[in-house]
C-alpha positions in Angstrom: -29.7 -10.2 -1.4 -31.7 -8.5 1.4 -31.6 -4.8 2.1 -29.4 -5.4 5.2 -26.7 -7.3 3.3 -23.8 -5.6 1.6 -20.6 -6.7 0.0 -17.0 -6.7 1.1 -14.6 -6.8 -1.9 -11.4 -8.6 -0.9 -8.7 -7.9 -3.4 -5.1 -9.0 -3.6 -2.6 -6.3 -4.7 -1.3 -6.1 -8.2 2.0 -7.8 -9.1 5.4 -6.4 -8.2 8.6 -7.4 -10.0 9.2 -9.9 -7.1 5.8 -11.6 -7.9 7.0 -12.3 -11.4 10.4 -13.8 -10.5 10.9 -17.5 -11.3 11.7 -19.5 -9.4 9.2 -17.9 -7.0 10.6 -15.8 -4.2 8.9 -15.0 -0.9 7.6 -11.4 -0.5 6.5 -10.5 3.0 6.0 -7.3 5.0 9.7 -6.5 4.9 9.7 -6.0 1.1 8.0 -2.7 0.3 8.1 -2.8 -3.5 5.9 -0.8 -5.9 3.7 -2.3 -8.5 5.3 -3.4 -11.7 3.9 -2.6 -15.1 1.8 -5.8 -15.2 0.6 -5.0 -11.6 -0.6 -1.6 -12.7 -2.5 -3.1 -15.6 -4.1 -5.7 -13.3 -5.2 -2.9 -10.9 -6.6 -0.9 -13.9 -8.6 -4.0 -14.9 -9.9 -4.4 -11.4 -10.8 -0.8 -11.4 -12.9 -1.1 -14.6 -14.7 -4.1 -13.1 -15.6 -2.3 -9.9 -16.2 1.2 -11.1 -20.0 0.9 -11.0 -20.2 -1.0 -7.7 -21.6 0.8 -4.6 -18.3 0.9 -2.6 -18.2 3.6 0.0 -14.7 3.0 1.6 -11.4 1.5 0.4 -8.9 0.1 2.9 -5.5 -1.3 2.4 -2.3 -2.4 4.1 0.4 0.3 4.5 2.7 -1.3 2.0 3.2 0.4 -1.4 1.9 -2.4 -3.5 -1.5 -2.3 -1.8 -1.7 1.5 -1.5 -0.9 1.9 -5.2 -3.5 -0.8 -6.1 -6.1 0.8 -4.0 -5.5 4.3 -5.4 -6.0 2.9 -8.9 -9.1 0.8 -8.0 -10.7 3.7 -6.0 -10.0 6.4 -8.5 -13.4 6.2 -10.3 -15.1 6.4 -7.0 -13.2 9.5 -5.9 -12.4 7.8 -2.6 -9.0 7.8 -0.7 -7.0 4.7 0.3 -7.2 4.3 4.1 -4.2 2.4 5.5 -4.8 -0.3 8.2 -1.8 -1.8 10.0 -3.6 -5.1 10.7 -3.9 -5.8 6.9 -0.1 -5.9 6.4 1.4 -9.0 4.9 2.9 -11.9 6.9 6.4 -11.4 8.2 8.4 -14.2 6.6 11.4 -13.4 8.6 14.8 -14.4 7.3 13.3 -16.1 4.2 12.3 -12.7 2.8 13.3 -12.6 -0.9 14.5 -16.2 -1.1 13.2 -19.0 -3.3 12.0 -22.3 -1.8 14.9 -24.0 -3.6 17.4 -21.8 -1.7 15.4 -22.1 1.6 15.5 -25.9 1.4 19.2 -25.9 0.9 20.1 -23.3 3.5 17.5 -23.9 6.2 16.4 -27.5 5.7 15.3 -28.4 9.3 13.1 -25.3 9.8 11.7 -25.6 6.2 10.7 -29.2 6.8 8.9 -28.2 10.1 7.2 -25.3 8.3 6.0 -27.4 5.4 4.6 -30.0 7.7 2.6 -27.4 9.6 2.5 -23.9 8.1 -0.5 -23.1 10.1 1.3 -22.9 13.5 5.0 -23.1 12.7 6.2 -19.6 12.1 8.5 -18.4 9.4 11.9 -18.1 11.1 12.1 -14.8 12.8 8.6 -14.0 11.5 4.9 -15.0 11.9 2.9 -18.1 11.4 -0.4 -18.3 9.4 -2.2 -18.5 12.7 -0.6 -15.3 14.0 -1.6 -13.5 10.9 -5.1 -14.7 11.2 -5.3 -13.6 14.8 -4.6 -10.0 13.8 -6.1 -9.8 10.3 -9.6 -11.3 11.0 -10.3 -8.9 13.9 -9.0 -6.0 11.8 -11.4 -6.8 9.0 -14.3 -7.5 11.4 -13.7 -4.1 13.0 -13.9 -2.3 9.7 -17.2 -4.0 8.9 -18.5 -3.1 12.3 -17.3 0.5 12.2 -18.7 1.2 8.7 -22.2 -0.3 8.5 -23.3 1.6 5.4 -22.4 0.7 1.8 -19.9 -1.7 0.4 -16.2 -2.0 1.5 -13.1 -2.8 -0.5 -10.1 -4.2 1.2 -6.9 -4.5 -0.7 -4.4 -6.8 1.0 -1.9 -9.6 0.6 -1.8 -13.2 -0.3 -1.5 -14.8 3.1 -3.8 -12.3 4.7 -6.5 -13.1 2.2 -5.9 -16.8 2.5 -6.2 -16.9 6.3 -9.4 -14.7 6.2 -11.0 -17.0 3.6 -10.0 -20.0 5.7 -11.7 -18.4 8.7 -14.9 -17.7 6.7 -15.0 -21.4 5.5 -14.3 -22.8 8.9 -11.1 -24.5 7.7 -8.2 -25.4 9.9 -5.5 -22.8 9.5 -3.1 -25.4 8.0 -5.4 -25.6 5.0 -5.1 -21.9 4.2 -2.0 -22.6 2.0 -4.2 -24.4 -0.5 -6.4 -21.4 -1.1 -5.5 -19.7 -4.4 -5.3 -16.0 -4.5 -4.0 -14.4 -7.7 -2.7 -10.8 -7.9 -5.8 -8.6 -8.3 -8.1 -11.5 -7.9 -11.4 -10.4 -6.3 -13.3 -12.4 -3.6 -16.8 -11.3 -2.6 -18.1 -11.6 1.0 -21.7 -10.9 2.0 -21.6 -8.9 5.3 -24.0 -6.9 7.4 -26.7 -9.6 8.1 -25.4 -12.2 10.5 -22.4 -14.4 9.8 -20.3 -13.2 6.8 -20.6 -15.6 3.8 -18.1 -16.1 1.0 -19.9 -15.6 -2.3 -17.1 -15.7 -4.8 -13.4 -16.8 -4.4 -10.6 -15.3 -6.4 -12.6 -14.1 -9.5 -10.1 -13.4 -12.3 -12.4 -12.9 -15.3 -11.2 -9.3 -15.5 -7.6 -10.4 -15.8 -7.6 -11.9 -19.3 -4.0 -12.0 -20.5 -2.7 -10.7 -17.1 -2.5 -14.0 -15.2 0.7 -15.9 -14.7 1.7 -19.1 -12.9 
């Protein structure tokens, strides 16, 4: 890696109790839940992995699950968690807290339209993947521009990370749903020397025993 290159560490927050529910339920920006016990352990594992890395600044969404994750990850560095509104999770509208099974029963027509094109069809009363990408990508690019020295860590959410990775890979926004992003998974992006490049996607080697389907 050249002297002009540096790393952006893109991290999904640790798990909340909602993340552990089965069947899976949607957790968007309207749910401001704290980390659960497993989520804290995931964040501690990420912290141990990153404690020796040259990270100068730590940014996160304003929601508690990302703030708490960032505080744990940043603790060995003695750095604060800086909240950025543009990193907040997708607004999933009236589907907040519902499982896909319930959604398909209660809102079949909109669900079918969304599943056919999740890139541009919004969650009912909420955002589309494309709308999230339109705010999240510029927010991340601005952080990289404004802080040209040292590494950056950005702790954010599932959909935000997916749409940013899709942008880096030049994928159509509808393909973002196929990008896996585990709780406290770490993706590495080379920045600071031309076009950002994805180096590692969703590394989970530090999460032995803390992963779930």
